[in-house]
gemmi code that builds the backbone of each chain (N, CA, C; Angstrom):
import gemmi

chains = {
    "A": [
        ("GLY", (63.354, 181.072, 160.754), (63.339, 180.906, 159.311), (61.973, 180.470, 158.826)),
        ("GLU", (61.851, 180.299, 157.521), (60.556, 179.914, 157.000), (60.246, 178.469, 157.355)),
        ("ASN", (58.965, 178.162, 157.428), (58.512, 176.851, 157.861), (57.231, 176.495, 157.135)),
        ("VAL", (57.077, 175.225, 156.806), (55.845, 174.737, 156.201), (55.352, 173.556, 157.034)),
        ("GLU", (54.164, 173.685, 157.562), (53.555, 172.617, 158.351), (52.537, 171.876, 157.475)),
        ("GLN", (52.536, 170.558, 157.576), (51.640, 169.749, 156.732), (50.901, 168.742, 157.611)),
        ("HIS", (49.589, 168.603, 157.362), (48.761, 167.661, 158.118), (47.710, 167.041, 157.210)),
        ("PRO", (47.334, 165.787, 157.437), (47.904, 164.880, 158.440), (49.180, 164.230, 157.929)),
        ("SER", (49.861, 163.494, 158.767), (51.066, 162.799, 158.322), (50.696, 161.495, 157.609)),
        ("THR", (49.577, 160.904, 157.992), (49.081, 159.729, 157.289), (47.577, 159.888, 157.074)),
        ("LEU", (47.095, 159.318, 155.977), (45.677, 159.432, 155.623), (45.264, 158.162, 154.897)),
        ("SER", (44.265, 157.507, 155.432), (43.763, 156.290, 154.807), (42.321, 156.513, 154.395)),
        ("VAL", (42.017, 156.229, 153.141), (40.659, 156.404, 152.626), (40.267, 155.199, 151.803)),
        ("GLN", (38.967, 155.063, 151.595), (38.441, 154.019, 150.722), (38.401, 154.549, 149.292)),
        ("GLU", (38.603, 153.664, 148.374), (38.529, 154.043, 146.962), (37.214, 154.768, 146.683)),
        ("GLY", (37.320, 155.881, 145.979), (36.131, 156.667, 145.666), (35.891, 157.819, 146.623)),
        ("ASP", (36.483, 157.750, 147.810), (36.344, 158.847, 148.767), (37.238, 160.015, 148.362)),
        ("SER", (37.043, 161.137, 149.050), (37.895, 162.304, 148.845), (39.000, 162.347, 149.892)),
        ("ALA", (40.092, 162.975, 149.551), (41.211, 163.148, 150.489), (41.607, 164.617, 150.499)),
        ("VAL", (41.875, 165.117, 151.689), (42.271, 166.519, 151.834), (43.531, 166.591, 152.675)),
        ("ILE", (44.503, 167.315, 152.174), (45.766, 167.534, 152.899), (45.945, 169.039, 153.039)),
        ("LYS", (46.339, 169.451, 154.236), (46.428, 170.887, 154.508), (47.847, 171.307, 154.888)),
        ("CYS", (48.208, 172.503, 154.456), (49.523, 173.053, 154.780), (49.410, 174.500, 155.190)),
        ("THR", (50.276, 174.900, 156.086), (50.400, 176.311, 156.440), (51.860, 176.718, 156.256)),
        ("TYR", (52.068, 177.976, 155.953), (53.426, 178.461, 155.751), (53.633, 179.739, 156.544)),
        ("SER", (54.903, 180.078, 156.751), (55.191, 181.220, 157.619), (55.719, 182.439, 156.870)),
        ("ASP", (56.300, 182.227, 155.699), (56.965, 183.326, 154.991), (55.966, 184.131, 154.148)),
        ("SER", (55.728, 185.355, 154.535), (54.778, 186.198, 153.811), (55.197, 186.452, 152.368)),
        ("ALA", (56.484, 186.299, 152.078), (56.973, 186.551, 150.723), (56.700, 185.387, 149.774)),
        ("SER", (56.332, 184.244, 150.299), (56.052, 183.084, 149.444), (54.896, 183.395, 148.518)),
        ("ASN", (55.039, 183.050, 147.235), (53.904, 183.265, 146.325), (53.748, 182.146, 145.323)),
        ("TYR", (54.391, 181.024, 145.563), (54.249, 179.867, 144.688), (54.151, 178.622, 145.564)),
        ("PHE", (53.099, 177.827, 145.313), (52.803, 176.704, 146.213), (52.536, 175.443, 145.390)),
        ("PRO", (53.534, 174.633, 145.184), (53.351, 173.390, 144.426), (53.052, 172.210, 145.342)),
        ("TRP", (52.438, 171.215, 144.765), (52.199, 169.941, 145.440), (52.887, 168.844, 144.641)),
        ("TYR", (53.562, 167.947, 145.362), (54.283, 166.869, 144.721), (53.805, 165.520, 145.228)),
        ("LYS", (53.860, 164.560, 144.334), (53.588, 163.157, 144.671), (54.902, 162.414, 144.516)),
        ("GLN", (55.267, 161.653, 145.522), (56.522, 160.927, 145.451), (56.302, 159.463, 145.750)),
        ("GLU", (56.717, 158.630, 144.838), (56.685, 157.194, 145.060), (58.058, 156.767, 145.561)),
        ("LEU", (58.103, 155.651, 146.233), (59.301, 155.209, 146.932), (60.519, 155.168, 146.011)),
        ("GLY", (61.564, 155.889, 146.406), (62.819, 155.858, 145.667), (62.834, 156.667, 144.381)),
        ("LYS", (61.766, 157.443, 144.163), (61.697, 158.209, 142.914), (61.686, 159.711, 143.181)),
        ("ARG", (61.808, 160.468, 142.147), (61.808, 161.917, 142.271), (60.393, 162.414, 142.564)),
        ("PRO", (60.290, 163.574, 143.204), (58.961, 164.172, 143.389), (58.375, 164.555, 142.041)),
        ("GLN", (57.093, 164.312, 141.882), (56.400, 164.613, 140.636), (55.387, 165.720, 140.906)),
        ("LEU", (55.514, 166.814, 140.196), (54.571, 167.919, 140.364), (53.186, 167.499, 139.903)),
        ("ILE", (52.186, 167.663, 140.770), (50.829, 167.287, 140.383), (49.927, 168.503, 140.194)),
        ("ILE", (50.197, 169.557, 140.895), (49.438, 170.787, 140.728), (50.159, 171.895, 141.486)),
        ("ASP", (49.974, 173.118, 141.042), (50.582, 174.237, 141.750), (49.643, 175.432, 141.687)),
        ("ILE", (49.907, 176.377, 142.558), (49.081, 177.585, 142.571), (49.969, 178.763, 142.921)),
        ("ARG", (49.652, 179.891, 142.319), (50.411, 181.100, 142.595), (49.537, 182.059, 143.362)),
        ("SER", (50.156, 182.993, 144.015), (49.430, 183.747, 145.049), (48.350, 184.669, 144.492)),
        ("ASN", (48.275, 184.874, 143.212), (47.215, 185.716, 142.673), (45.967, 184.925, 142.333)),
        ("VAL", (45.977, 183.636, 142.676), (44.846, 182.774, 142.381), (44.392, 182.107, 143.676)),
        ("GLY", (43.080, 181.975, 143.879), (42.581, 181.368, 145.099), (42.345, 179.875, 144.996)),
        ("GLU", (42.080, 179.408, 143.755), (41.759, 178.004, 143.581), (42.149, 177.582, 142.177)),
        ("LYS", (42.578, 176.335, 142.078), (42.936, 175.789, 140.767), (42.536, 174.328, 140.743)),
        ("LYS", (42.020, 173.886, 139.612), (41.541, 172.510, 139.521), (42.077, 171.849, 138.267)),
        ("ASP", (42.420, 170.582, 138.396), (42.874, 169.796, 137.255), (42.303, 168.402, 137.420)),
        ("GLN", (41.180, 168.167, 136.766), (40.478, 166.881, 136.808), (40.117, 166.547, 138.263)),
        ("ARG", (40.684, 165.502, 138.835), (40.291, 165.083, 140.195), (41.066, 165.820, 141.287)),
        ("ILE", (41.971, 166.673, 140.884), (42.839, 167.339, 141.862), (42.552, 168.830, 141.887)),
        ("ALA", (42.494, 169.386, 143.081), (42.289, 170.820, 143.225), (43.158, 171.339, 144.370)),
        ("VAL", (43.532, 172.587, 144.254), (44.285, 173.233, 145.316), (43.617, 174.562, 145.626)),
        ("THR", (43.524, 174.880, 146.907), (42.984, 176.165, 147.336), (44.045, 176.896, 148.138)),
        ("LEU", (44.007, 178.197, 148.065), (44.993, 179.021, 148.749), (44.297, 180.157, 149.472)),
        ("ASN", (44.630, 180.319, 150.735), (44.154, 181.462, 151.515), (45.390, 182.219, 151.971)),
        ("LYS", (45.730, 183.263, 151.265), (46.990, 183.947, 151.535), (46.937, 184.735, 152.833)),
        ("THR", (45.747, 185.192, 153.172), (45.606, 185.943, 154.422), (45.933, 185.053, 155.623)),
        ("ALA", (45.400, 183.839, 155.570), (45.620, 182.901, 156.660), (46.907, 182.095, 156.469)),
        ("LYS", (47.539, 182.240, 155.339), (48.769, 181.510, 155.004), (48.544, 180.008, 155.054)),
        ("HIS", (47.496, 179.550, 154.416), (47.354, 178.116, 154.287), (46.807, 177.734, 152.919)),
        ("PHE", (47.154, 176.531, 152.526), (46.713, 176.005, 151.234), (46.458, 174.509, 151.393)),
        ("SER", (45.559, 174.023, 150.561), (45.096, 172.641, 150.722), (45.053, 171.918, 149.381)),
        ("LEU", (45.256, 170.624, 149.451), (45.135, 169.751, 148.287), (43.893, 168.900, 148.461)),
        ("HIS", (43.078, 168.846, 147.416), (41.865, 168.038, 147.450), (41.932, 167.029, 146.312)),
        ("ILE", (41.774, 165.769, 146.658), (41.722, 164.722, 145.638), (40.358, 164.060, 145.747)),
        ("THR", (39.613, 164.091, 144.657), (38.295, 163.464, 144.662), (38.357, 162.115, 143.949)),
        ("GLU", (37.353, 161.285, 144.233), (37.250, 159.966, 143.599), (38.596, 159.234, 143.632)),
        ("THR", (39.140, 159.095, 144.813), (40.470, 158.500, 144.943), (40.522, 157.087, 144.380)),
        ("GLN", (41.709, 156.754, 143.866), (41.951, 155.441, 143.283), (43.179, 154.829, 143.947)),
        ("PRO", (43.314, 153.524, 143.940), (44.484, 152.898, 144.590), (45.814, 153.461, 144.096)),
        ("GLU", (45.864, 153.842, 142.827), (47.123, 154.380, 142.282), (47.439, 155.782, 142.797)),
        ("ASP", (46.511, 156.365, 143.539), (46.805, 157.650, 144.193), (47.645, 157.445, 145.450)),
        ("SER", (47.769, 156.212, 145.900), (48.553, 155.916, 147.106), (50.013, 156.307, 146.872)),
        ("ALA", (50.519, 157.159, 147.753), (51.899, 157.676, 147.633), (52.120, 158.639, 148.786)),
        ("VAL", (53.294, 159.245, 148.790), (53.563, 160.327, 149.738), (53.384, 161.651, 149.003)),
        ("TYR", (52.654, 162.550, 149.608), (52.393, 163.858, 149.016), (53.082, 164.931, 149.848)),
        ("PHE", (53.759, 165.836, 149.150), (54.442, 166.938, 149.803), (53.876, 168.264, 149.298)),
        ("CYS", (53.627, 169.168, 150.223), (53.371, 170.540, 149.832), (54.682, 171.301, 149.948)),
        ("ALA", (54.759, 172.421, 149.281), (55.950, 173.250, 149.359), (55.563, 174.709, 149.162)),
        ("ALA", (56.401, 175.578, 149.667), (56.205, 177.015, 149.479), (57.515, 177.613, 148.988)),
        ("SER", (57.407, 178.501, 148.043), (58.624, 179.141, 147.527), (59.142, 180.152, 148.526)),
        ("ARG", (60.439, 180.325, 148.466), (61.062, 181.365, 149.292), (61.010, 182.636, 148.454)),
        ("GLY", (59.846, 183.295, 148.433), (59.696, 184.445, 147.569), (59.015, 184.054, 146.262)),
        ("GLN", (59.542, 184.577, 145.150), (58.928, 184.362, 143.854), (59.023, 182.905, 143.409)),
        ("ALA", (58.144, 182.533, 142.498), (58.240, 181.206, 141.872), (59.607, 181.093, 141.208)),
        ("GLY", (60.176, 179.893, 141.317), (61.505, 179.690, 140.752), (62.591, 179.800, 141.778)),
        ("THR", (62.256, 180.277, 142.947), (63.228, 180.313, 144.038), (63.165, 178.987, 144.798)),
        ("ALA", (64.010, 178.863, 145.786), (64.093, 177.614, 146.541), (62.743, 177.264, 147.157)),
        ("LEU", (62.504, 175.967, 147.281), (61.259, 175.483, 147.862), (61.507, 174.946, 149.259)),
        ("ILE", (60.588, 175.272, 150.147), (60.600, 174.723, 151.495), (59.452, 173.727, 151.565)),
        ("PHE", (59.764, 172.494, 151.923), (58.791, 171.418, 151.873), (58.152, 171.146, 153.224)),
        ("GLY", (56.901, 170.713, 153.179), (56.257, 170.155, 154.353), (56.800, 168.756, 154.604)),
        ("LYS", (56.411, 168.157, 155.714), (56.963, 166.855, 156.108), (56.342, 165.684, 155.370)),
        ("GLY", (55.291, 165.933, 154.629), (54.735, 164.867, 153.810), (53.525, 164.191, 154.432)),
        ("THR", (52.663, 163.676, 153.561), (51.482, 162.909, 153.973), (51.480, 161.597, 153.214)),
        ("THR", (51.442, 160.498, 153.942), (51.340, 159.196, 153.287), (49.878, 158.863, 153.090)),
        ("LEU", (49.456, 158.832, 151.840), (48.063, 158.551, 151.497), (47.930, 157.089, 151.082)),
        ("SER", (47.022, 156.403, 151.706), (46.735, 155.014, 151.354), (45.281, 154.925, 150.911)),
        ("VAL", (45.077, 154.436, 149.710), (43.733, 154.277, 149.175), (43.471, 152.790, 149.031)),
        ("SER", (42.512, 152.290, 149.764), (42.208, 150.858, 149.730), (40.980, 150.603, 148.867)),
        ("SER", (41.030, 149.504, 148.136), (39.921, 149.168, 147.217), (38.924, 148.236, 147.890)),
    ],
    "B": [
        ("GLY", (58.655, 167.885, 127.728), (58.873, 168.647, 128.927), (60.343, 168.724, 129.271)),
        ("ALA", (60.690, 169.587, 130.236), (62.070, 169.768, 130.644), (62.576, 168.528, 131.375)),
        ("VAL", (63.805, 168.142, 131.081), (64.376, 166.923, 131.656), (65.644, 167.259, 132.425)),
        ("VAL", (65.721, 166.706, 133.622), (66.905, 166.851, 134.454), (67.429, 165.463, 134.777)),
        ("SER", (68.708, 165.267, 134.567), (69.310, 163.965, 134.863), (70.297, 164.103, 136.014)),
        ("GLN", (70.535, 162.991, 136.672), (71.527, 162.932, 137.733), (72.378, 161.692, 137.532)),
        ("HIS", (73.639, 161.844, 137.869), (74.552, 160.705, 137.752), (75.564, 160.733, 138.880)),
        ("PRO", (75.793, 159.621, 139.547), (75.163, 158.327, 139.319), (73.800, 158.246, 139.998)),
        ("SER", (73.063, 157.206, 139.714), (71.777, 157.017, 140.357), (71.954, 156.377, 141.735)),
        ("ARG", (73.045, 155.623, 141.834), (73.287, 154.931, 143.103), (74.791, 154.804, 143.293)),
        ("VAL", (75.267, 155.054, 144.490), (76.702, 154.907, 144.755), (76.905, 154.400, 146.183)),
        ("ILE", (77.819, 153.468, 146.281), (78.228, 152.940, 147.580), (79.709, 153.220, 147.737)),
        ("CYS", (80.097, 153.803, 148.845), (81.512, 154.137, 149.024), (81.939, 153.843, 150.463)),
        ("LYS", (83.232, 153.832, 150.645), (83.765, 153.614, 151.987), (83.862, 154.936, 152.734)),
        ("SER", (83.774, 154.858, 154.029), (83.895, 156.041, 154.865), (85.237, 156.728, 154.618)),
        ("GLY", (85.197, 158.051, 154.467), (86.410, 158.814, 154.251), (86.676, 159.184, 152.803)),
        ("THR", (85.957, 158.568, 151.893), (86.154, 158.885, 150.481), (85.229, 160.029, 150.071)),
        ("SER", (85.501, 160.586, 148.889), (84.683, 161.671, 148.360), (83.854, 161.162, 147.193)),
        ("VAL", (82.671, 161.698, 147.060), (81.749, 161.271, 146.010), (81.230, 162.501, 145.279)),
        ("LYS", (81.242, 162.440, 143.943), (80.733, 163.552, 143.145), (79.430, 163.132, 142.476)),
        ("ILE", (78.441, 164.002, 142.585), (77.139, 163.775, 141.964), (76.896, 164.877, 140.939)),
        ("GLU", (76.500, 164.494, 139.739), (76.256, 165.468, 138.675), (74.763, 165.664, 138.456)),
        ("CYS", (74.393, 166.896, 138.199), (73.010, 167.243, 137.880), (73.025, 168.014, 136.571)),
        ("ARG", (72.311, 167.520, 135.581), (72.300, 168.148, 134.267), (70.884, 168.472, 133.811)),
        ("SER", (70.728, 169.664, 133.254), (69.484, 170.000, 132.566), (69.722, 169.666, 131.096)),
        ("LEU", (68.916, 168.762, 130.560), (69.211, 168.205, 129.236), (68.675, 169.044, 128.086)),
        ("ASP", (67.572, 169.735, 128.257), (66.973, 170.447, 127.135), (66.616, 171.887, 127.460)),
        ("PHE", (67.241, 172.414, 128.491), (67.039, 173.825, 128.805), (68.235, 174.320, 129.612)),
        ("GLN", (68.368, 175.626, 129.638), (69.446, 176.225, 130.404), (68.949, 176.587, 131.793)),
        ("ALA", (69.760, 176.283, 132.776), (69.369, 176.510, 134.161), (70.412, 177.383, 134.851)),
        ("THR", (70.076, 178.626, 135.047), (71.010, 179.503, 135.761), (71.015, 179.179, 137.246)),
        ("THR", (69.957, 178.561, 137.701), (69.864, 178.208, 139.116), (69.494, 176.741, 139.269)),
        ("MET", (70.213, 176.074, 140.121), (69.889, 174.698, 140.479), (69.870, 174.594, 142.005)),
        ("PHE", (69.109, 173.661, 142.498), (68.973, 173.474, 143.938), (69.359, 172.045, 144.301)),
        ("TRP", (69.961, 171.903, 145.450), (70.307, 170.571, 145.957), (69.523, 170.307, 147.242)),
        ("TYR", (68.865, 169.142, 147.256), (68.083, 168.720, 148.408), (68.616, 167.374, 148.907)),
        ("ARG", (68.354, 167.119, 150.170), (68.709, 165.821, 150.762), (67.454, 165.259, 151.404)),
        ("GLN", (67.263, 163.966, 151.240), (66.074, 163.328, 151.801), (66.481, 162.049, 152.516)),
        ("PHE", (66.325, 162.034, 153.828), (66.560, 160.826, 154.608), (65.310, 159.954, 154.524)),
        ("PRO", (65.475, 158.641, 154.794), (64.339, 157.714, 154.665), (63.115, 158.185, 155.439)),
        ("LYS", (61.992, 158.165, 154.774), (60.688, 158.508, 155.341), (60.646, 159.944, 155.864)),
        ("GLN", (61.492, 160.784, 155.313), (61.460, 162.185, 155.705), (61.241, 163.065, 154.470)),
        ("SER", (61.157, 164.343, 154.734), (60.893, 165.286, 153.656), (62.189, 165.692, 152.945)),
        ("LEU", (62.053, 166.470, 151.895), (63.207, 167.028, 151.202), (63.680, 168.256, 151.974)),
        ("MET", (64.971, 168.272, 152.257), (65.546, 169.403, 152.965), (66.491, 170.140, 152.024)),
        ("LEU", (66.264, 171.419, 151.846), (67.103, 172.219, 150.971), (68.498, 172.324, 151.570)),
        ("MET", (69.503, 171.987, 150.763), (70.882, 172.093, 151.222), (71.515, 173.397, 150.738)),
        ("ALA", (71.332, 173.682, 149.455), (72.019, 174.848, 148.900), (71.392, 175.240, 147.574)),
        ("THR", (71.602, 176.484, 147.230), (71.191, 177.031, 145.936), (72.449, 177.284, 145.129)),
        ("SER", (72.458, 176.745, 143.930), (73.628, 176.822, 143.069), (73.348, 177.767, 141.902)),
        ("ASN", (74.151, 178.796, 141.750), (73.975, 179.757, 140.667), (75.166, 179.673, 139.718)),
        ("GLU", (74.872, 179.614, 138.438), (75.903, 179.484, 137.418), (76.892, 180.632, 137.516)),
        ("GLY", (78.151, 180.294, 137.608), (79.203, 181.302, 137.610), (79.457, 181.978, 138.934)),
        ("SER", (78.777, 181.584, 139.982), (79.016, 182.204, 141.283), (78.985, 181.154, 142.388)),
        ("LYS", (79.337, 181.583, 143.574), (79.385, 180.643, 144.691), (77.975, 180.222, 145.107)),
        ("ALA", (77.883, 179.001, 145.588), (76.595, 178.500, 146.046), (76.206, 179.144, 147.374)),
        ("THR", (74.922, 179.202, 147.611), (74.400, 179.695, 148.881), (73.928, 178.503, 149.691)),
        ("TYR", (74.496, 178.314, 150.845), (74.195, 177.149, 151.661), (73.169, 177.486, 152.741)),
        ("GLU", (72.347, 176.492, 153.057), (71.370, 176.664, 154.129), (72.069, 176.538, 155.482)),
        ("GLN", (71.432, 177.108, 156.455), (71.990, 177.059, 157.799), (72.157, 175.607, 158.234)),
        ("GLY", (73.315, 175.297, 158.773), (73.582, 173.946, 159.249), (74.225, 173.037, 158.219)),
        ("VAL", (74.328, 173.475, 156.987), (74.970, 172.673, 155.938), (76.415, 173.144, 155.785)),
        ("GLU", (77.351, 172.209, 155.950), (78.770, 172.580, 155.907), (79.232, 172.750, 154.464)),
        ("LYS", (79.616, 173.949, 154.116), (80.022, 174.211, 152.734), (81.329, 173.536, 152.376)),
        ("ASP", (82.180, 173.296, 153.362), (83.452, 172.627, 153.071), (83.274, 171.123, 152.907)),
        ("LYS", (82.155, 170.615, 153.379), (81.897, 169.185, 153.242), (81.094, 168.896, 151.979)),
        ("PHE", (80.187, 169.779, 151.655), (79.343, 169.612, 150.474), (79.724, 170.701, 149.468)),
        ("LEU", (80.647, 170.338, 148.587), (81.163, 171.303, 147.621), (80.267, 171.335, 146.392)),
        ("ILE", (79.831, 172.529, 146.035), (78.954, 172.682, 144.882), (79.630, 173.548, 143.838)),
        ("ASN", (79.577, 173.063, 142.605), (80.153, 173.794, 141.485), (79.130, 173.857, 140.364)),
        ("HIS", (78.794, 175.057, 139.943), (77.820, 175.237, 138.851), (78.567, 175.905, 137.709)),
        ("ALA", (79.326, 175.098, 136.972), (80.274, 175.627, 135.999), (79.641, 176.040, 134.672)),
        ("SER", (78.475, 175.508, 134.370), (77.844, 175.855, 133.099), (76.337, 175.979, 133.307)),
        ("LEU", (75.643, 176.389, 132.265), (74.199, 176.581, 132.364), (73.422, 175.274, 132.373)),
        ("THR", (74.130, 174.163, 132.214), (73.438, 172.875, 132.201), (73.997, 171.875, 133.203)),
        ("LEU", (74.979, 172.268, 133.995), (75.612, 171.301, 134.880), (75.944, 171.902, 136.236)),
        ("SER", (75.498, 171.203, 137.274), (75.911, 171.516, 138.638), (76.392, 170.217, 139.279)),
        ("THR", (77.437, 170.301, 140.069), (77.942, 169.108, 140.739), (77.968, 169.317, 142.250)),
        ("LEU", (77.676, 168.237, 142.952), (77.753, 168.216, 144.407), (78.793, 167.174, 144.781)),
        ("THR", (79.818, 167.573, 145.505), (80.827, 166.636, 145.980), (80.724, 166.510, 147.492)),
        ("VAL", (80.478, 165.291, 147.921), (80.440, 165.017, 149.357), (81.854, 164.604, 149.747)),
        ("THR", (82.534, 165.429, 150.482), (83.928, 165.152, 150.837), (84.014, 164.381, 152.144)),
        ("SER", (85.003, 163.477, 152.204), (85.208, 162.670, 153.405), (83.870, 162.157, 153.950)),
        ("ALA", (83.200, 161.410, 153.115), (81.856, 160.932, 153.459), (81.877, 159.995, 154.673)),
        ("HIS", (80.834, 160.103, 155.480), (80.663, 159.233, 156.642), (79.281, 158.591, 156.575)),
        ("PRO", (79.076, 157.525, 157.319), (77.775, 156.842, 157.258), (76.576, 157.766, 157.457)),
        ("GLU", (76.704, 158.788, 158.264), (75.567, 159.691, 158.488), (75.247, 160.548, 157.262)),
        ("ASP", (76.135, 160.542, 156.259), (75.865, 161.257, 155.005), (75.034, 160.404, 154.047)),
        ("SER", (74.818, 159.160, 154.404), (74.003, 158.290, 153.558), (72.609, 158.878, 153.451)),
        ("SER", (72.171, 159.086, 152.221), (70.887, 159.738, 152.008), (70.546, 159.698, 150.528)),
        ("PHE", (69.389, 160.222, 150.222), (68.936, 160.391, 148.839), (69.160, 161.850, 148.500)),
        ("TYR", (70.021, 162.137, 147.524), (70.326, 163.501, 147.142), (69.605, 163.810, 145.820)),
        ("ILE", (68.818, 164.865, 145.836), (68.026, 165.235, 144.661), (68.347, 166.668, 144.257)),
        ("CYS", (68.574, 166.867, 142.973), (68.765, 168.229, 142.490), (67.502, 168.676, 141.755)),
        ("SER", (67.348, 169.958, 141.632), (66.312, 170.496, 140.758), (66.906, 171.666, 139.995)),
        ("ALA", (66.374, 171.888, 138.824), (66.867, 172.973, 137.978), (65.715, 173.902, 137.642)),
        ("ARG", (66.006, 175.170, 137.680), (64.982, 176.179, 137.410), (64.980, 176.517, 135.929)),
        ("GLU", (63.828, 176.337, 135.302), (63.658, 176.675, 133.895), (63.216, 178.132, 133.830)),
        ("ARG", (63.952, 178.937, 133.080), (63.799, 180.393, 133.178), (62.506, 180.941, 132.603)),
        ("VAL", (62.026, 180.319, 131.524), (60.873, 180.899, 130.832), (59.618, 180.811, 131.692)),
        ("TYR", (59.338, 179.610, 132.186), (58.126, 179.411, 132.968), (58.391, 179.453, 134.466)),
        ("ASN", (59.643, 179.648, 134.827), (60.002, 179.766, 136.237), (59.588, 178.546, 137.046)),
        ("GLU", (59.704, 177.379, 136.434), (59.374, 176.152, 137.139), (60.643, 175.401, 137.503)),
        ("GLN", (60.521, 174.566, 138.528), (61.629, 173.709, 138.909), (61.348, 172.297, 138.435)),
        ("PHE", (62.373, 171.665, 137.920), (62.258, 170.283, 137.476), (63.290, 169.455, 138.249)),
        ("PHE", (62.814, 168.355, 138.805), (63.673, 167.543, 139.663), (64.412, 166.464, 138.881)),
        ("GLY", (65.625, 166.203, 139.324), (66.355, 165.061, 138.819), (65.838, 163.793, 139.484)),
        ("PRO", (66.278, 162.627, 139.025), (65.781, 161.356, 139.561), (66.382, 160.986, 140.904)),
        ("GLY", (67.376, 161.725, 141.359), (67.962, 161.460, 142.671), (69.144, 160.518, 142.614)),
        ("THR", (69.988, 160.623, 143.618), (71.156, 159.748, 143.781), (71.124, 159.164, 145.176)),
        ("ARG", (71.122, 157.855, 145.232), (71.133, 157.172, 146.523), (72.576, 156.945, 146.934)),
        ("LEU", (73.004, 157.615, 147.982), (74.364, 157.469, 148.498), (74.355, 156.615, 149.749)),
        ("THR", (75.190, 155.579, 149.730), (75.370, 154.731, 150.907), (76.840, 154.740, 151.266)),
        ("VAL", (77.139, 155.148, 152.494), (78.516, 155.201, 152.968), (78.709, 154.096, 153.997)),
        ("LEU", (79.633, 153.212, 153.714), (79.857, 152.064, 154.599), (80.852, 152.381, 155.711)),
    ],
}
model = gemmi.Model(1)
for chain_id, residues in chains.items():
    chain = gemmi.Chain(chain_id)
    for i, (resn, *xyz) in enumerate(residues, 1):
        res = gemmi.Residue()
        res.name, res.seqid = resn, gemmi.SeqId(i, " ")
        for name, pos in zip(("N", "CA", "C"), xyz):
            atom = gemmi.Atom()
            atom.name, atom.element = name, gemmi.Element(name[0])
            atom.pos, atom.b_iso = gemmi.Position(*pos), 0.0
            res.add_atom(atom)
        chain.add_residue(res)
    model.add_chain(chain)
structure = gemmi.Structure()
structure.add_model(model)
structure.setup_entities()
């Protein structure tokens, strides 16, 4: 079945540094790749997404890149702040956007001041 | 923005009882809703896809007779955990698909604890 691998599982950075989280997916039909931030006991919050016709998307300090040939996509957070500390999940759609999402195992990001 | 609610937010029950969780899209119609389960410090695992007016599609390994899903209207899907056992204790999260922008919006989740 489809699978999404996410690395690293934990990431510790100093405030102001950049953080990069990488994911690979197996389903060639996937064409929607969202990233979520989840705080303890709360719902996942969409922070950025990318669709397969785009290679890169940026929103202020957050950017996502997609390499569809290699089936991998990455989240880049620049100028990290302590409030960026959370668990981040990548996901890949099972086919078109709006279909079920298959999630990576998550990355716990810790930003120390 | 689109809002999805879940009720209850937290439930504690005895082993062997059944628990119903509601997922509602408050300001949009959702022909498709998804149910996920998240164990502590783990990822979200897709349990089933719920389509309005038809039977749910369950993921491999998810018992359809134990996790009953009913999507009776365009704004409501329910998940009933039947004969709950301690191993069913988890965080259950629904999401609803908004048709215009084809985005999914997550509910706040339901924490189920089975004693």
